[in-house]
C-alpha positions as CSV (number, residue, x, y, z in Angstrom):
1,X,25.2,-16.4,46.9
2,X,25.0,-20.1,47.0
3,X,24.7,-20.3,43.0
4,X,27.6,-17.9,42.5
5,X,29.8,-20.0,44.9
6,X,28.6,-23.4,43.1
7,X,29.5,-21.7,40.1
8,X,32.9,-20.6,41.3
9,X,33.6,-23.7,42.5
10,X,33.0,-25.5,38.9
11,X,35.1,-22.6,37.3
12,X,38.0,-23.0,39.7
13,X,38.0,-27.0,39.5
14,X,38.6,-26.3,35.3
15,X,41.4,-23.9,36.6
16,X,39.7,-20.2,36.5
17,X,42.2,-18.4,38.9
18,X,39.5,-15.5,39.5
19,X,36.8,-18.0,40.2
20,X,39.3,-19.5,42.9
21,X,39.6,-16.0,44.3
22,X,36.0,-15.5,44.8
23,X,36.2,-18.8,47.0
24,X,39.4,-17.4,48.6
25,X,37.8,-14.0,49.7
26,X,34.5,-16.0,50.8
27,X,36.3,-18.3,53.0
28,X,39.6,-16.8,54.1
29,X,38.1,-15.5,57.5
30,X,36.9,-18.7,58.5
31,X,40.2,-20.5,57.7
32,X,42.3,-17.6,59.0
33,X,40.2,-17.9,62.5
34,X,40.7,-21.8,62.9
35,X,44.3,-21.2,62.7
36,X,44.5,-18.3,64.5
37,X,42.8,-19.9,67.7
38,X,44.7,-23.1,67.5
39,X,48.0,-21.4,66.6
40,X,47.8,-18.4,69.0
41,X,50.4,-16.4,66.4
42,X,49.3,-14.3,64.0
43,X,52.0,-14.8,61.2
44,X,52.1,-18.6,61.8
45,X,47.8,-18.4,61.0
46,X,48.5,-16.2,58.3
47,X,51.0,-18.9,56.7
48,X,49.1,-21.8,57.3
49,X,46.0,-19.9,56.2
50,X,47.9,-19.6,52.4
51,X,49.2,-23.0,52.8
52,X,45.5,-24.1,53.3
53,X,44.4,-22.3,50.2
54,X,47.5,-23.9,48.2
55,X,46.1,-27.3,49.1
56,X,42.7,-26.6,48.3
57,X,44.0,-25.1,44.7
58,X,45.7,-28.5,44.5
59,X,43.1,-30.8,45.6
60,X,40.2,-28.9,44.3
61,X,39.6,-31.0,40.7
62,X,39.0,-34.1,42.9
63,X,36.1,-32.2,45.2
64,X,33.2,-34.4,44.1
65,X,30.7,-32.5,45.9
66,X,29.7,-35.3,48.1
67,X,29.4,-32.8,51.0
68,X,29.2,-29.2,50.9
69,X,32.4,-27.3,49.9
70,X,32.5,-25.4,53.1
71,X,32.8,-28.7,55.1
72,X,35.2,-30.0,52.8
73,X,37.3,-26.7,53.0
74,X,36.8,-26.8,56.9
75,X,38.0,-30.3,56.9
76,X,41.2,-29.3,55.0
77,X,41.7,-26.4,57.1
78,X,41.3,-28.3,60.4
79,X,43.8,-31.2,59.4
80,X,46.4,-28.7,58.2
81,X,46.2,-26.4,61.2
82,X,46.3,-29.5,63.6
83,X,49.2,-30.6,61.6
84,X,51.2,-27.1,62.4
85,X,49.9,-27.5,65.9
86,X,51.4,-30.8,66.3
87,X,54.7,-29.2,64.9
88,X,54.3,-26.3,67.3
89,X,53.7,-28.5,70.5
90,X,56.7,-30.6,69.5
91,X,59.0,-27.6,69.6
92,X,57.9,-26.5,72.8
93,X,60.4,-27.5,75.6
94,X,58.5,-26.3,78.3
95,X,55.7,-28.0,80.3
96,X,52.5,-27.7,78.4
97,X,50.9,-26.1,81.4
98,X,52.8,-22.5,80.7
99,X,50.6,-20.2,79.2
100,X,51.4,-17.9,76.2
101,X,51.6,-14.4,76.8
102,X,48.6,-12.4,75.4
103,X,49.4,-11.1,71.8
104,X,48.1,-7.8,70.1
105,X,44.6,-8.9,68.4
106,X,44.1,-6.9,65.3
107,X,40.5,-8.0,64.7
108,X,37.8,-5.9,65.5
109,X,35.2,-7.4,67.9
110,X,33.2,-6.0,70.9
111,X,35.0,-5.9,74.1
112,X,33.6,-9.1,75.4
113,X,34.5,-10.7,72.6
114,X,38.0,-9.8,72.4
115,X,38.3,-10.9,76.0
116,X,37.0,-14.3,75.4
117,X,39.5,-14.6,72.2
118,X,42.2,-13.5,74.6
119,X,41.4,-15.9,77.1
120,X,41.2,-18.7,74.5
121,X,44.7,-17.9,73.3
122,X,46.1,-18.2,76.8
123,X,45.3,-21.4,77.3
124,X,47.8,-24.2,77.6
125,X,48.1,-25.9,73.8
126,X,46.3,-29.0,74.4
127,X,43.6,-27.5,76.3
128,X,43.1,-24.5,73.7
129,X,43.3,-27.3,70.8
130,X,40.2,-29.2,72.4
131,X,38.5,-26.1,73.3
132,X,38.5,-24.8,69.8
133,X,37.6,-28.1,68.2
134,X,34.9,-28.9,70.7
135,X,33.4,-25.7,71.6
136,X,34.2,-23.6,68.4
137,X,34.3,-26.0,65.7
138,X,31.9,-28.5,66.9
139,X,33.8,-31.7,66.6
140,X,32.9,-34.6,69.2
141,X,35.6,-35.9,71.7
142,X,36.0,-38.9,69.7
143,X,36.8,-37.1,66.6
144,X,39.1,-34.7,68.7
145,X,40.9,-37.6,70.1
146,X,42.0,-38.9,66.6
147,X,42.9,-35.9,65.4
148,X,45.2,-34.7,68.1
149,X,46.4,-38.2,68.8
150,X,45.0,-38.5,72.5
151,X,42.5,-40.6,74.6
152,X,39.0,-39.8,74.3
153,X,39.3,-39.0,78.2
154,X,42.2,-37.0,77.6
155,X,40.1,-34.7,75.3
156,X,37.0,-34.6,77.9
157,X,39.7,-33.8,80.9
158,X,41.1,-30.7,78.7
159,X,37.9,-29.6,77.6
160,X,36.9,-29.2,81.4
161,X,40.2,-27.9,82.3
162,X,40.1,-25.1,79.4
163,X,36.3,-24.2,80.8
164,X,37.4,-24.1,84.2
165,X,40.4,-21.8,83.1
166,X,38.3,-19.5,80.8
167,X,35.9,-19.0,83.6
168,X,38.3,-18.4,86.5
169,X,40.0,-15.7,83.7
170,X,36.8,-13.8,82.8
171,X,35.4,-14.0,86.4
172,X,38.6,-11.6,87.0
173,X,37.9,-9.3,84.2
């Protein structure tokens, strides 16, 4: 599979759309998951996922392979999703402690996963972003602070808040 992906990357860099489609099929799930968790809106997550792959197609000729393709794609996806998260955050006129209503989930998961995913989506915007980036995507608080434009201490506090809320909500289930 790794060889097939490497060959697809090389071919896609040379403009092969079928090779790019192989990359799209391989990585769309991961990209969509990042968008869904950060944006908590199915349509927006789908739109941003498509935008990410347009960016990847445009930037692919410049990909030199200094890091793995998955790492590079993840970076593009995270930064693009965060840009949209910032726009969403700026559009909200209410207090950031407001909770989003639970959206319908169309992903097939076992009951426990769906409950956790739904609880994550209920988190306040900033706490959700920090939780997703730290706990699920593996970023460190210093990196999160830079990505979200907040202090490192705020990142740690928001993560702590998110964990407390999740524990509270999941204990009630």
